[in-house]
N, C-alpha and C positions, 0 to 999 in steps of 0.2 A: 351657199358658196364650198364648191369643192377644196378637199384640203389637197394645195398644189402650186411651187414652184411657178411665181411670171420670170415674161423672158426679160432680157435687159432692156433699156430704154434706148431707141432710137432717135435719132439729132432727123427734126426735118418729118418725122413718123409719129400720126398724131397720137399720143400714151395709152389712149384707150384699148384704139386697135390694135394694141402686143399684148393687153392681156392684162394692163395693169386697170384697176377697178379704184380702187382705195388703198390708201394709202396711212401709214403714222408718226402722226406727229409728235414731236417726244416733249416737246419746251415742258409740260407739267409735272413733269416727272422727277425735276428739280424745284417742285416747289411754288412753283407759276403763282395757281392757282388753291392752294392750301398745303398741306404737309409736302417735304421729300418725301419719296420714296428710297430706302437703300435699296444698293448691287443688288441682291438679293432679289428682292419684291421688283421692280426695275425689270431686272431680268428673266422674270417669270412672266415678262407684259407682254415683253416684247418674244419670247421663250411660243406665249399661248395665241400672237396673232400670226405669227410667221406658219403654228400647226395649222389656225385657220385659212391660209394664203393669202395672205398680208405680207408684203414683200418687198416694199416701199420706205424708210426709219430716215424721215427727217431732224434735226439737229440744228444747232448754229454754235459758234463761238459765244457769241454770247451766251444764253441761255447757260445761267446758274452764275460769271459765267463760267465759263471750261467748263466746269461738274461737266455737263451733260455729257457731254462730246464724250468724256472719260467715261460714264455710265452706260453709255449706248456702247460704245466700243468693249465696253465686257463684256456686258449684254447680246451684239452678236457672235463675238468669239466661238459660243458655243448653237451655231448654225454657218452653213455654206454659206460661203464666203461666195461661192460662185451663182449663189440663187435668190443673191441679194442687194437690194442694192440700194445706199447710203446714199443722204442727201443731209450738205451742211454747207453753212453760208460765212462770210466773213462782210466786215466795212462798221459793222456798229461796233464800237468802243465804252466804257465808260472812266469818265476820268478821274482825279484822286478824288474829286467833289460826291464823285456815284453817281454827275448829271452825262446824258451820254449825249456822243458822237458821232462821229460822220468821217470814213478817210477812203478813198477811193486811187492812192498814188504806187503804182506800180509796185513800185518796193516792197507797202503793202501788202499789195495779193501775192505776191509770191513768200511776204513770211509765215501769213496769213496761213494758208493751206502746205504750207511744212507744218507748222504747228497742232496745226490739225489731224495731217497724219499722223504725228506723234500718236496723239491722245485719243484718235481712233484705233488706233492697231492697225491701220490697210499700208496697201500700194497704190493705192488710185480712190480715188472721191468720186463714183458712177457721174452726182451732177450739186455742182459748185454755186452756186447759187452769191452774188453780190445781191445781199441783204436789202441796202438803203446806198439812193444813189448818192454818191458824192457829186456834188454842180459844178465847184471850184476845174474840180478833175475832166477834160473831156473826156466822155466814155469810150471815145473807142482809144487811148490811150487805158484802160482800165482791162478794156476787152483785146488789148491784144496783148499783155499779159497772163492775159484767162486760156489765148490762142498759145500760149508759148509753152503755157501750166500740160494745155493736151498734148500740144505735141510731144512734151515729154515725158506724159501716162501716167502723171501726175492727178487726170482728173479727165475725166472722159468727157462730162458734156456739162458746158454752160452756162446755168439761168440768171435770170434777174427776178427781183424782189420792190411788189411798188412804186413800181417803172413809170414814164409816162412812158403815152403813144410816140412823142418825139424819139424818146431816150431808145425803144423798146425798135424800135427803126433803123437807128444811126450805130447800135450795137450790132440789129440780124447784120448788116453790111458789112462787120468786120470776118465776124465768126457765125456763123449761125448760132440760132436759140432754142437751147432742147425748148425750153421752162418757161412759165412763167407762173411764178407768186405773187395772187393777190387774195383778201380777203375777200367774202361770195358768202357768199346765204341768203335767205331769202329780206333778213331785216338791215344786210349793208348789198347796196346789189346795183353801185356807180360803177362797175366795171365794161356793164353789161355799154352803152352806145357808143363808147368805140373803143377799148381794150381787149376786149373779147371777136367783135368783127376780124382789126389789128390781126390777133392770133393765129383769126384764121386763114384768113389773109396770105399771112409766113407760113402756114406751118406748125407753129407753135405750140404746144401743150399745155393746159392754162393747169395750176394746181390752187384751188381751193382751201386760206387755209381757215380755220372759226366756222366751221357749214354751219354750225349746228346754236354762231352765235355767240361763243363763247362760253357756251352751256344752257347759255336763255332758258331756248327749245327745251331743255332736259330739266325746266326749272330750277335752275341758279336764279337766286336770287329771287323768284317768286313760292313754291313749293320746299326751299330750302334757304337756307340762309348763304350769302356769301362768308365766306372764309375770314375768320382778322387778320391769316396771313396772304390775305389773296393781290395780287395785281387789280384785282378785278374792283379794292375799295377807291382806286384811284379812278374809274373811270369811269363817264361820264353815264350810259347808260345803263351803269348800276348803281348811281347816288341815289338817294332815296326819292326823291321829290320825281327823277327823271323814272326811277323801279316803280312809283306808283300808276305813274302812263300808260307805264308797258307791257302790266300784267294785263293787259285785256288786252294785247295782245296774245298773249302767251291764252289767255282764256279761247280765243279763235281758236291756235293754231290745236285747242282739246280736243273741243267737235270738232273738227274736222280731222286728225284722231282718230279721233271712236269710228269717224264713215268707211274709214280705210283700214280700220281693223290693227294698228301699230300703235306707237307711242310720239308724240307729241315732239320728243327729239329723232324714230324715224324717220317722223317725217320730212321731217325738216333737211334731213339729210339725205336724203330717198330725193326730194325733190334736189339736190345739186345733182346728183347721180343722173339724171335723168336732164341735161342740161348739154349732155354731147359724148361724143366718144373721145372728145380731146382733153376732158374734166376729172382729176382724177382730187379728190375732195383727200385731205388729210388731221380728219381729225381726233384728236387724245384723249385718254384717260387717265384715270391710276387704279383703274378699279376692273376686272376681269367682266364681275358681268356688264358694265354698260361698254366692255371693249365687242363681247356678245354680240349687244344688242344693236350695236352703228354695224356692224360684217351682217346681221339679221336684216339692217336697211335695204341690203340690195334683192333680198324679195319679195320688198313694196312696187308694185307695179302702178304708172300709174300713165296713161292716156295722155295727150295733148292738149284735153276738155280738161282733166285733173288738173294738171299745171298751169292754165288756163285758173282754173277756181283761183285755187293756193295761192296764184300770187297778184290776184283781184280782192283778196282776203287778208291777204300779209304782204301791206308796202310800203316798202321804204320812208313816204311821207308820214307814214305815223308814230316814226318811229322818235321818241322822247331821247333829245342827246346826243352827239356825233360818234363816230362809229371807231374814232382812236382819241386816245388819249393827247392831246398837243404834246405835251412833255415827255412822250414816248414816244416823237415821230423826229427825228430831227434834219430831217428832206422833206425832200417830194411831198404834199401837204394834195392831198386829194388828185394825185396825178403831175400837180403839178411844178415839179421837180423844185421848187423855192430851193432857193441855198439856205441854210442854217450854217451852225457851229461845224465844225467838221475840227478832226481829231489829231491831224500831221496837215 
């Protein structure tokens, strides 16, 4: 991948067609999967990603909470702002008990945006997602407020995360949705029947998070232990019982990776990258060597036959455990937009 700055996001146009191939998910920088990085180390990761051609950085106000945006904002000050796309999210909050809740009320949208702008130290957010859907508030009300923020030049483009097909359609009717962020990897493929075709029908880009299976295809839980500090200690697929079953999936991936002369993690990421020009995955890491390996996944070329073989060997039906910890999903479970506890 040549060192170059990526272009801006354009609504209604496929993200990949605009030059964005791979983004960087910042969730792990503040300790989601292990120890948090200090400001200097995080800035070094982000700067290295930029030098390698990655210009799309994804954070959220719930990461930390709040501290991830501050950290990312400090790191991005070292980069040319006009060459960087900053994505962040709103809508998830933690109460005094630590339980997650969701809020999509217009006043919360505006207050969250203003606060994120201050923490990030930017004049506008390039892509602003609703992190989870508040089913007690009409999506039209939430998107209408986001539309006002676009008109005020505080937000460039609007996104949704983990939304149902109906929610995506209704939101898009109020204001064009630029991107939908969903979990998508070889072991999390339930967006394929409905979400992916809908996004392509509407011209919405797809931003897969956890494209390496939260590190599973990099050996997390198989060749290396899950950190005692990691959120994955509570994840169904990383429980001791399920990991033992899922180990067989990793072993199959190892064999496939040898055939393609890359690592299992690179093959998993390459598989996602080959799903279309409108697909921009956002793997994250706290290690430069893993970052380089992720970027080098762009060099792994797969034919249609390769994709079919990999997809048939690594099947979601064989995976043990749900794709999310339900305690971390206060809203729309399996895209059903199921009402859950809200925070406002």
